[in-house]
C-alpha positions in Angstrom: 55.0 16.1 233.5 58.3 14.5 232.4 58.1 12.7 229.2 59.9 9.7 230.8 56.6 9.0 232.6 54.8 8.8 229.3 57.4 6.7 227.5 57.4 4.3 230.5 53.6 4.1 230.5 53.6 3.2 226.8 56.3 0.6 227.4 54.4 -0.9 230.3 51.1 -1.0 228.2 52.9 -2.7 225.3 54.6 -5.2 227.6 51.5 -6.0 229.5 48.7 -5.8 226.9 50.5 -6.0 223.6 51.3 -3.7 220.7 47.8 -3.8 219.2 46.1 -2.8 222.4 48.6 0.0 223.0 48.1 1.3 219.4 44.3 1.2 219.9 44.7 3.2 223.2 46.8 5.8 221.4 44.5 6.0 218.4 41.4 6.5 220.6 43.2 9.1 222.7 44.5 11.2 219.9 41.6 13.7 219.8 42.4 14.6 223.4 46.2 14.7 223.2 47.8 18.0 222.3 51.1 16.2 221.9 49.5 13.7 219.4 51.2 11.0 221.6 54.7 12.0 220.3 56.6 11.7 223.6 60.3 12.0 224.3 61.8 11.0 227.6 63.2 14.5 228.2 60.1 16.4 227.0 57.5 18.0 229.3 53.7 17.3 228.8 50.5 18.1 230.5 49.5 15.6 233.2 46.1 15.5 231.7 47.4 13.4 228.8 48.3 10.5 231.0 44.8 10.6 232.5 43.4 10.3 228.9 45.7 7.4 228.1 44.9 5.5 231.3 41.2 6.0 230.9 41.3 4.7 227.3 43.5 1.7 228.3 41.0 0.9 231.1 38.1 1.0 228.7 39.9 -1.3 226.2 41.2 -3.8 228.7 38.4 -3.7 231.3 41.0 -3.2 234.0 40.0 -0.7 236.7 41.8 2.7 236.4 43.1 2.5 240.0 44.6 -1.0 239.3 46.2 0.2 236.2 47.7 3.2 237.9 49.0 1.1 240.9 50.5 -1.4 238.4 52.2 1.5 236.6 53.5 2.9 239.8 55.1 -0.5 240.7 56.5 -0.7 237.2 57.8 2.9 237.4 59.6 2.2 240.7 61.5 -0.6 239.0 62.4 1.5 236.0 63.7 4.3 238.2 65.9 1.7 239.8 67.1 0.5 236.4 67.8 4.1 235.2 69.3 5.5 238.4 70.8 2.6 240.3 73.1 5.0 242.3 70.0 6.2 244.2 69.1 2.6 245.2 72.5 1.3 246.2 72.3 2.3 249.8 71.4 -1.2 251.2 68.7 0.3 253.3 65.3 -1.1 254.0 62.0 0.2 252.4 61.3 2.7 255.2 64.7 4.3 255.1 64.4 4.6 251.4 61.0 6.2 251.5 62.1 8.6 254.2 64.8 10.0 251.9 62.5 10.6 248.9 61.9 14.2 249.7 65.4 15.3 250.8 67.6 13.1 248.7 65.8 11.5 245.7 63.8 14.6 244.7 66.9 16.8 245.2 68.7 14.6 242.7 65.7 14.5 240.3 65.5 18.4 240.3 69.2 18.6 239.5 68.7 16.3 236.5 65.3 17.8 235.5 65.0 21.4 236.8 61.5 21.7 235.2 60.1 18.7 237.0 57.1 19.4 239.2 57.4 16.8 241.9 55.0 16.0 244.7 56.0 16.6 248.4 56.5 13.7 250.8 56.7 14.1 254.6 57.4 10.9 256.6 57.3 9.9 260.3 57.6 6.6 261.9 55.1 5.1 264.4 57.2 2.3 265.8 59.5 0.0 264.0 57.0 -1.4 261.5 54.7 1.6 260.6 55.6 4.6 258.5 53.2 7.5 257.9 53.9 9.2 254.5 52.0 12.3 253.6 51.8 13.0 249.9 50.9 16.4 248.6 50.9 17.4 244.9 49.5 19.9 242.4 48.2 16.8 240.5 45.9 14.0 241.6 48.3 11.1 241.5 48.2 9.6 244.9 47.3 6.2 243.3 50.6 6.3 241.3 52.5 7.1 244.6 50.7 4.1 246.2 51.9 1.9 243.4 55.4 3.2 243.7 55.3 2.5 247.5 54.3 -1.1 246.7 57.1 -1.3 244.2 59.5 -0.1 246.9 58.3 -2.8 249.4 58.8 -5.4 246.6 62.3 -4.1 245.8 63.4 -4.5 249.4 61.6 -7.9 249.7 59.4 -6.6 252.5 55.9 -7.9 253.1 53.6 -5.1 254.0 50.3 -3.2 253.4 49.6 0.3 252.3 46.5 2.0 253.4 45.5 5.6 253.0 43.1 8.4 253.3 42.8 11.8 251.7 44.1 14.8 253.5 41.7 17.5 254.6 41.7 20.9 252.9 43.4 22.3 256.0 46.3 19.7 255.6 47.0 20.4 251.9 49.3 23.5 252.6 48.6 25.1 249.2 48.7 21.8 247.2 45.7 20.6 245.2 45.8 16.9 246.3 47.0 15.1 249.4 46.9 11.6 250.8 48.2 10.1 254.0 49.7 6.6 253.5 50.1 4.2 256.4 52.6 1.7 255.5 52.9 -1.4 257.7 55.5 -4.0 257.5 54.6 -7.6 258.4 56.9 -10.3 259.7 
């Protein structure tokens, strides 16, 4: 997993919960972190380390893991916008942006980070205000994708809901994890 994900998670933890809480999370996580929590934005680390960090932060703060991960996804969407504004300057709406994640955003990410292991997204619309987005990955991070979708809706100032369900084993197409998001815009 790209180190940028780790550095952004630590930044979010510090901004949200403070330096002491973040340091406590790292200290309690160290026995289970092969990297010893030394992350660089261009490094590559096992996805299992972020699971350890999130679990520790949840235990320290009492915030449910799924809420932490969604909040991080929302934060991460904003940080991607800050770091790569050219990918966000299209003036489109949230659905148009989400529809181009697989064939435009991920193509650009792979050109910048060839070692990146990205999830797969397949979208189709059901009318003007409903988008179905299938997430497939080798890692179990559908909740992070959920948070990023919420971040996208917020970025485009669109009121909406995101619901989902796990994909069946037959729908995974060789991936380990899959989720079908139904994104509905209101108003």
